[in-house]
N, CA, C and O atoms as CSV, one atom per row, in Angstrom:
chain,resi,resn,atom,element,x,y,z
A,1,UNK,N,N,0.854,-1.168,-0.001
A,1,UNK,CA,C,0.010,0.021,0.024
A,1,UNK,C,C,0.904,1.259,-0.014
A,1,UNK,O,O,1.917,1.320,0.683
A,2,UNK,N,N,0.543,2.206,-0.798
A,2,UNK,CA,C,1.272,3.446,-0.875
A,2,UNK,C,C,0.421,4.529,-0.217
A,2,UNK,O,O,-0.740,4.734,-0.570
A,3,UNK,N,N,1.021,5.204,0.736
A,3,UNK,CA,C,0.270,6.257,1.487
A,3,UNK,C,C,0.641,7.620,0.851
A,3,UNK,O,O,1.819,7.966,0.765
A,4,UNK,N,N,-0.342,8.357,0.424
A,4,UNK,CA,C,-0.191,9.663,-0.035
A,4,UNK,C,C,-0.715,10.636,0.999
A,4,UNK,O,O,-1.860,10.504,1.432
A,5,UNK,N,N,0.085,11.612,1.410
A,5,UNK,CA,C,-0.323,12.538,2.436
A,5,UNK,C,C,-0.933,13.775,1.810
A,5,UNK,O,O,-0.720,14.029,0.624
A,6,UNK,N,N,-1.669,14.534,2.557
A,6,UNK,CA,C,-2.341,15.736,1.975
A,6,UNK,C,C,-1.403,16.638,1.222
A,6,UNK,O,O,-1.819,17.237,0.230
A,7,UNK,N,N,-0.137,16.773,1.643
A,7,UNK,CA,C,0.798,17.617,0.930
A,7,UNK,C,C,1.176,17.045,-0.416
A,7,UNK,O,O,1.742,17.740,-1.260
A,8,UNK,N,N,0.859,15.760,-0.621
A,8,UNK,CA,C,1.156,15.129,-1.885
A,8,UNK,C,C,-0.081,14.903,-2.739
A,8,UNK,O,O,-0.102,14.019,-3.596
A,9,UNK,N,N,-1.119,15.711,-2.499
A,9,UNK,CA,C,-2.365,15.563,-3.237
A,9,UNK,C,C,-2.123,15.690,-4.738
A,9,UNK,O,O,-2.628,14.888,-5.524
A,10,UNK,N,N,-1.339,16.710,-5.136
A,10,UNK,CA,C,-1.038,16.883,-6.540
A,10,UNK,C,C,-0.301,15.700,-7.103
A,10,UNK,O,O,-0.581,15.292,-8.230
A,11,UNK,N,N,0.610,15.142,-6.384
A,11,UNK,CA,C,1.318,13.992,-6.814
A,11,UNK,C,C,0.377,12.794,-7.022
A,11,UNK,O,O,0.481,12.045,-7.994
A,12,UNK,N,N,-0.522,12.657,-6.081
A,12,UNK,CA,C,-1.539,11.565,-6.183
A,12,UNK,C,C,-2.398,11.761,-7.421
A,12,UNK,O,O,-2.699,10.795,-8.122
A,13,UNK,N,N,-2.798,12.997,-7.701
A,13,UNK,CA,C,-3.609,13.278,-8.891
A,13,UNK,C,C,-2.822,12.959,-10.158
A,13,UNK,O,O,-3.370,12.347,-11.074
A,14,UNK,N,N,-1.556,13.356,-10.236
A,14,UNK,CA,C,-0.730,13.069,-11.410
A,14,UNK,C,C,-0.528,11.574,-11.592
A,14,UNK,O,O,-0.533,11.058,-12.709
A,15,UNK,N,N,-0.347,10.881,-10.449
A,15,UNK,CA,C,-0.127,9.436,-10.444
A,15,UNK,C,C,-1.354,8.734,-11.034
A,15,UNK,O,O,-1.247,7.904,-11.937
A,16,UNK,N,N,-2.523,9.098,-10.490
A,16,UNK,CA,C,-3.783,8.468,-10.926
A,16,UNK,C,C,-4.087,8.790,-12.371
A,16,UNK,O,O,-4.551,7.914,-13.100
A,17,UNK,N,N,-3.849,9.994,-12.810
A,17,UNK,CA,C,-4.095,10.405,-14.172
A,17,UNK,C,C,-3.241,9.537,-15.142
A,17,UNK,O,O,-3.711,9.039,-16.165
A,18,UNK,N,N,-2.004,9.403,-14.756
A,18,UNK,CA,C,-1.086,8.605,-15.635
A,18,UNK,C,C,-1.537,7.131,-15.655
A,18,UNK,O,O,-1.582,6.533,-16.730
A,19,UNK,N,N,-1.869,6.535,-14.511
A,19,UNK,CA,C,-2.260,5.135,-14.480
A,19,UNK,C,C,-3.554,4.896,-15.246
A,19,UNK,O,O,-3.637,3.955,-16.036
A,20,UNK,N,N,-4.569,5.739,-15.024
A,20,UNK,CA,C,-5.887,5.490,-15.634
A,20,UNK,C,C,-6.020,5.926,-17.074
A,20,UNK,O,O,-6.789,5.342,-17.838
A,21,UNK,N,N,-5.272,6.953,-17.449
A,21,UNK,CA,C,-5.463,7.442,-18.824
A,21,UNK,C,C,-4.214,7.349,-19.688
A,21,UNK,O,O,-4.298,7.422,-20.914
A,22,UNK,N,N,-3.054,7.189,-19.054
A,22,UNK,CA,C,-1.825,7.101,-19.825
A,22,UNK,C,C,-1.328,8.471,-20.249
A,22,UNK,O,O,-0.357,8.589,-20.996
A,23,UNK,N,N,-2.006,9.511,-19.761
A,23,UNK,CA,C,-1.573,10.860,-20.108
A,23,UNK,C,C,-0.242,11.160,-19.478
A,23,UNK,O,O,0.068,10.693,-18.382
A,24,UNK,N,N,0.545,11.950,-20.189
A,24,UNK,CA,C,1.799,12.404,-19.646
A,24,UNK,C,C,1.550,13.349,-18.456
A,24,UNK,O,O,0.535,14.045,-18.413
A,25,UNK,N,N,2.445,13.366,-17.535
A,25,UNK,CA,C,2.309,14.177,-16.362
A,25,UNK,C,C,2.859,15.559,-16.577
A,25,UNK,O,O,3.879,15.729,-17.245
A,26,UNK,N,N,2.190,16.563,-16.012
A,26,UNK,CA,C,2.721,17.926,-16.011
A,26,UNK,C,C,3.319,18.176,-14.636
A,26,UNK,O,O,2.663,18.713,-13.743
A,27,UNK,N,N,4.577,17.777,-14.481
A,27,UNK,CA,C,5.283,17.934,-13.205
A,27,UNK,C,C,5.666,19.353,-13.035
A,27,UNK,O,O,6.245,19.968,-13.930
A,28,UNK,N,N,5.346,19.885,-11.887
A,28,UNK,CA,C,5.551,21.344,-11.606
A,28,UNK,C,C,6.856,21.662,-10.851
A,28,UNK,O,O,7.401,22.758,-10.983
A,29,UNK,N,N,7.344,20.701,-10.067
A,29,UNK,CA,C,8.550,20.997,-9.274
A,29,UNK,C,C,9.326,19.706,-8.970
A,29,UNK,O,O,8.882,18.590,-9.242
A,30,UNK,N,N,10.485,19.926,-8.403
A,30,UNK,CA,C,11.389,18.802,-8.103
A,30,UNK,C,C,10.771,17.825,-7.068
A,30,UNK,O,O,10.905,16.610,-7.214
A,31,UNK,N,N,10.134,18.327,-6.082
A,31,UNK,CA,C,9.547,17.482,-5.059
A,31,UNK,C,C,8.473,16.542,-5.668
A,31,UNK,O,O,8.399,15.370,-5.300
A,32,UNK,N,N,7.663,17.052,-6.575
A,32,UNK,CA,C,6.645,16.207,-7.242
A,32,UNK,C,C,7.360,15.113,-8.039
A,32,UNK,O,O,6.971,13.947,-7.972
A,33,UNK,N,N,8.386,15.474,-8.778
A,33,UNK,CA,C,9.137,14.535,-9.599
A,33,UNK,C,C,9.739,13.456,-8.721
A,33,UNK,O,O,9.688,12.272,-9.054
A,34,UNK,N,N,10.294,13.857,-7.629
A,34,UNK,CA,C,10.940,12.951,-6.685
A,34,UNK,C,C,9.906,11.948,-6.130
A,34,UNK,O,O,10.158,10.744,-6.102
A,35,UNK,N,N,8.762,12.449,-5.699
A,35,UNK,CA,C,7.736,11.534,-5.178
A,35,UNK,C,C,7.191,10.560,-6.271
A,35,UNK,O,O,6.998,9.368,-6.035
A,36,UNK,N,N,6.965,11.120,-7.434
A,36,UNK,CA,C,6.511,10.266,-8.541
A,36,UNK,C,C,7.535,9.181,-8.878
A,36,UNK,O,O,7.175,8.027,-9.113
A,37,UNK,N,N,8.813,9.563,-8.897
A,37,UNK,CA,C,9.891,8.642,-9.192
A,37,UNK,C,C,9.885,7.506,-8.147
A,37,UNK,O,O,9.980,6.334,-8.510
A,38,UNK,N,N,9.777,7.844,-6.893
A,38,UNK,CA,C,9.801,6.856,-5.834
A,38,UNK,C,C,8.660,5.883,-5.985
A,38,UNK,O,O,8.874,4.671,-5.947
A,39,UNK,N,N,7.432,6.389,-6.160
A,39,UNK,CA,C,6.253,5.537,-6.284
A,39,UNK,C,C,6.283,4.690,-7.538
A,39,UNK,O,O,5.900,3.521,-7.506
A,40,UNK,N,N,6.736,5.269,-8.651
A,40,UNK,CA,C,6.835,4.505,-9.904
A,40,UNK,C,C,7.871,3.417,-9.805
A,40,UNK,O,O,7.673,2.335,-10.358
A,41,UNK,N,N,8.956,3.658,-9.128
A,41,UNK,CA,C,9.983,2.660,-8.948
A,41,UNK,C,C,9.470,1.536,-8.096
A,41,UNK,O,O,9.705,0.366,-8.398
A,42,UNK,N,N,8.769,1.874,-7.030
A,42,UNK,CA,C,8.244,0.885,-6.114
A,42,UNK,C,C,7.209,-0.045,-6.824
A,42,UNK,O,O,7.151,-1.246,-6.560
A,43,UNK,N,N,6.403,0.552,-7.727
A,43,UNK,CA,C,5.390,-0.258,-8.419
A,43,UNK,C,C,5.816,-0.786,-9.771
A,43,UNK,O,O,5.050,-1.472,-10.447
A,44,UNK,N,N,7.031,-0.471,-10.162
A,44,UNK,CA,C,7.552,-0.977,-11.471
A,44,UNK,C,C,6.889,-0.328,-12.666
A,44,UNK,O,O,6.727,-0.973,-13.702
A,45,UNK,N,N,6.502,0.929,-12.552
A,45,UNK,CA,C,5.878,1.661,-13.690
A,45,UNK,C,C,6.969,2.399,-14.397
A,45,UNK,O,O,7.226,3.567,-14.102
A,46,UNK,N,N,7.602,1.761,-15.302
A,46,UNK,CA,C,8.791,2.335,-15.945
A,46,UNK,C,C,8.483,3.570,-16.767
A,46,UNK,O,O,9.312,4.479,-16.822
A,47,UNK,N,N,7.332,3.641,-17.406
A,47,UNK,CA,C,7.004,4.842,-18.197
A,47,UNK,C,C,6.878,6.038,-17.344
A,47,UNK,O,O,7.382,7.104,-17.699
A,48,UNK,N,N,6.205,5.907,-16.195
A,48,UNK,CA,C,6.063,7.007,-15.267
A,48,UNK,C,C,7.389,7.371,-14.630
A,48,UNK,O,O,7.699,8.546,-14.434
A,49,UNK,N,N,8.177,6.335,-14.305
A,49,UNK,CA,C,9.489,6.554,-13.768
A,49,UNK,C,C,10.361,7.366,-14.685
A,49,UNK,O,O,11.098,8.245,-14.238
A,50,UNK,N,N,10.280,7.070,-15.992
A,50,UNK,CA,C,11.085,7.764,-16.969
A,50,UNK,C,C,10.678,9.266,-17.116
A,50,UNK,O,O,11.524,10.137,-17.320
A,51,UNK,N,N,9.324,9.532,-17.000
A,51,UNK,CA,C,8.838,10.893,-17.079
A,51,UNK,C,C,9.406,11.671,-15.881
A,51,UNK,O,O,9.924,12.775,-16.047
A,52,UNK,N,N,9.308,11.101,-14.698
A,52,UNK,CA,C,9.826,11.771,-13.482
A,52,UNK,C,C,11.337,11.928,-13.554
A,52,UNK,O,O,11.890,12.961,-13.176
A,53,UNK,N,N,11.986,10.897,-14.039
A,53,UNK,CA,C,13.441,10.928,-14.099
A,53,UNK,C,C,13.900,12.038,-15.096
A,53,UNK,O,O,14.898,12.713,-14.843
A,54,UNK,N,N,13.197,12.212,-16.179
A,54,UNK,CA,C,13.584,13.249,-17.135
A,54,UNK,C,C,13.469,14.651,-16.467
A,54,UNK,O,O,14.292,15.535,-16.705
A,55,UNK,N,N,12.442,14.816,-15.643
A,55,UNK,CA,C,12.314,16.104,-14.961
A,55,UNK,C,C,13.445,16.295,-13.960
A,55,UNK,O,O,14.011,17.382,-13.844
A,56,UNK,N,N,13.768,15.226,-13.240
A,56,UNK,CA,C,14.833,15.287,-12.259
A,56,UNK,C,C,16.187,15.626,-12.936
A,56,UNK,O,O,16.957,16.464,-12.466
A,57,UNK,N,N,16.424,14.940,-14.043
A,57,UNK,CA,C,17.653,15.263,-14.823
A,57,UNK,C,C,17.757,16.724,-15.138
A,57,UNK,O,O,18.814,17.334,-14.985
A,58,UNK,N,N,16.628,17.299,-15.592
A,58,UNK,CA,C,16.615,18.710,-16.023
A,58,UNK,C,C,16.706,19.686,-14.851
A,58,UNK,O,O,16.944,20.879,-15.045
A,59,UNK,N,N,16.512,19.167,-13.623
A,59,UNK,CA,C,16.515,20.147,-12.502
A,59,UNK,C,C,17.626,19.845,-11.527
A,59,UNK,O,O,17.565,20.297,-10.383
A,60,UNK,N,N,18.630,19.106,-11.926
A,60,UNK,CA,C,19.774,18.915,-10.996
A,60,UNK,C,C,20.579,20.184,-10.947
A,60,UNK,O,O,21.143,20.617,-11.952
A,61,UNK,N,N,20.632,20.763,-9.805
A,61,UNK,CA,C,21.423,21.969,-9.535
A,61,UNK,C,C,22.189,21.770,-8.242
A,61,UNK,O,O,21.964,20.783,-7.541
A,62,UNK,N,N,23.072,22.667,-7.916
A,62,UNK,CA,C,23.780,22.560,-6.652
A,62,UNK,C,C,22.829,22.458,-5.443
A,62,UNK,O,O,23.171,21.841,-4.435
A,63,UNK,N,N,21.623,23.074,-5.552
A,63,UNK,CA,C,20.689,23.065,-4.482
A,63,UNK,C,C,19.933,21.707,-4.342
A,63,UNK,O,O,19.407,21.391,-3.275
A,64,UNK,N,N,19.896,20.936,-5.417
A,64,UNK,CA,C,19.137,19.636,-5.374
A,64,UNK,C,C,20.049,18.429,-5.489
A,64,UNK,O,O,19.583,17.292,-5.409
A,65,UNK,N,N,21.351,18.662,-5.677
A,65,UNK,CA,C,22.275,17.544,-5.935
A,65,UNK,C,C,22.245,16.491,-4.856
A,65,UNK,O,O,22.257,15.301,-5.169
A,66,UNK,N,N,22.207,16.894,-3.565
A,66,UNK,CA,C,22.214,15.891,-2.504
A,66,UNK,C,C,20.927,15.088,-2.412
A,66,UNK,O,O,20.947,13.905,-2.072
A,67,UNK,N,N,19.804,15.735,-2.716
A,67,UNK,CA,C,18.536,15.028,-2.793
A,67,UNK,C,C,18.542,13.985,-3.880
A,67,UNK,O,O,18.031,12.881,-3.692
A,68,UNK,N,N,19.122,14.331,-5.028
A,68,UNK,CA,C,19.204,13.408,-6.151
A,68,UNK,C,C,20.125,12.269,-5.835
A,68,UNK,O,O,19.824,11.124,-6.173
A,69,UNK,N,N,21.259,12.546,-5.186
A,69,UNK,CA,C,22.163,11.426,-4.773
A,69,UNK,C,C,21.469,10.498,-3.845
A,69,UNK,O,O,21.617,9.283,-3.976
A,70,UNK,N,N,20.702,11.015,-2.891
A,70,UNK,CA,C,20.010,10.157,-1.968
A,70,UNK,C,C,18.935,9.335,-2.704
A,70,UNK,O,O,18.794,8.139,-2.449
A,71,UNK,N,N,18.176,9.970,-3.616
A,71,UNK,CA,C,17.171,9.319,-4.365
A,71,UNK,C,C,17.772,8.179,-5.250
A,71,UNK,O,O,17.230,7.077,-5.343
A,72,UNK,N,N,18.917,8.514,-5.887
A,72,UNK,CA,C,19.582,7.542,-6.757
A,72,UNK,C,C,20.084,6.358,-5.923
A,72,UNK,O,O,19.997,5.211,-6.362
A,73,UNK,N,N,20.594,6.622,-4.756
A,73,UNK,CA,C,21.041,5.570,-3.860
A,73,UNK,C,C,19.947,4.619,-3.416
A,73,UNK,O,O,20.102,3.398,-3.419
A,74,UNK,N,N,18.850,5.221,-3.037
A,74,UNK,CA,C,17.655,4.426,-2.580
A,74,UNK,C,C,17.123,3.579,-3.720
A,74,UNK,O,O,16.717,2.437,-3.506
A,75,UNK,N,N,17.118,4.134,-4.955
A,75,UNK,CA,C,16.529,3.425,-6.107
A,75,UNK,C,C,17.582,2.630,-6.852
A,75,UNK,O,O,17.280,1.982,-7.854
A,76,UNK,N,N,18.768,2.671,-6.391
A,76,UNK,CA,C,19.934,2.079,-7.147
A,76,UNK,C,C,19.905,2.406,-8.634
A,76,UNK,O,O,19.977,1.540,-9.507
A,77,UNK,N,N,19.795,3.707,-8.864
A,77,UNK,CA,C,19.771,4.223,-10.269
A,77,UNK,C,C,21.099,4.886,-10.579
A,77,UNK,O,O,21.334,6.021,-10.165
A,78,UNK,N,N,21.956,4.208,-11.288
A,78,UNK,CA,C,23.280,4.707,-11.562
A,78,UNK,C,C,23.314,5.920,-12.496
A,78,UNK,O,O,24.223,6.744,-12.391
A,79,UNK,N,N,22.352,6.043,-13.396
A,79,UNK,CA,C,22.380,7.179,-14.267
A,79,UNK,C,C,22.065,8.480,-13.549
A,79,UNK,O,O,22.652,9.516,-13.860
A,80,UNK,N,N,21.138,8.439,-12.582
A,80,UNK,CA,C,20.849,9.613,-11.739
A,80,UNK,C,C,22.062,9.924,-10.879
A,80,UNK,O,O,22.449,11.081,-10.716
A,81,UNK,N,N,22.658,8.864,-10.329
A,81,UNK,CA,C,23.844,9.075,-9.464
A,81,UNK,C,C,24.963,9.715,-10.218
A,81,UNK,O,O,25.594,10.634,-9.696
A,82,UNK,N,N,25.251,9.271,-11.448
A,82,UNK,CA,C,26.347,9.846,-12.253
A,82,UNK,C,C,26.063,11.305,-12.532
A,82,UNK,O,O,26.942,12.155,-12.393
A,83,UNK,N,N,24.830,11.596,-12.928
A,83,UNK,CA,C,24.459,12.980,-13.249
A,83,UNK,C,C,24.622,13.917,-12.058
A,83,UNK,O,O,25.102,15.044,-12.187
A,84,UNK,N,N,24.205,13.414,-10.887
A,84,UNK,CA,C,24.332,14.214,-9.681
A,84,UNK,C,C,25.804,14.451,-9.302
A,84,UNK,O,O,26.199,15.548,-8.906
A,85,UNK,N,N,26.588,13.390,-9.437
A,85,UNK,CA,C,28.040,13.587,-9.133
A,85,UNK,C,C,28.701,14.580,-10.100
A,85,UNK,O,O,29.562,15.376,-9.725
A,86,UNK,N,N,28.252,14.493,-11.367
A,86,UNK,CA,C,28.790,15.397,-12.359
A,86,UNK,C,C,28.508,16.882,-11.983
A,86,UNK,O,O,29.388,17.735,-12.092
A,87,UNK,N,N,27.306,17.151,-11.557
A,87,UNK,CA,C,26.911,18.511,-11.164
A,87,UNK,C,C,27.635,18.902,-9.894
A,87,UNK,O,O,28.006,20.066,-9.738
A,88,UNK,N,N,27.849,17.964,-8.979
A,88,UNK,CA,C,28.472,18.318,-7.698
A,88,UNK,C,C,29.962,18.705,-7.843
A,88,UNK,O,O,30.501,19.437,-7.013
A,89,UNK,N,N,30.627,18.194,-8.929
A,89,UNK,CA,C,32.034,18.560,-9.056
A,89,UNK,C,C,32.236,19.815,-9.905
A,89,UNK,O,O,33.361,20.297,-10.041
A,90,UNK,N,N,31.166,20.340,-10.468
A,90,UNK,CA,C,31.330,21.551,-11.325
A,90,UNK,C,C,31.575,22.749,-10.513
A,90,UNK,O,O,31.734,23.842,-11.057
């Protein structure tokens, strides 16, 4: 069971829209992308995971690099990890 909290209502709506209609998600910020990535990874929804991952790639900055490294470590995603390390050494 996946628990969505009130602060993640938008994430829940994006998640449900993707599952039921297959529509692409309109991710608005890094936190939404991170939550979608975690849930999609947990449920094995590769298409949704790739949408969230693309947003995360585009928003790796010095301010988000440590969050991305943690996320990559938890999901054992080497491509996210490499991108984060690349940004961290710039």
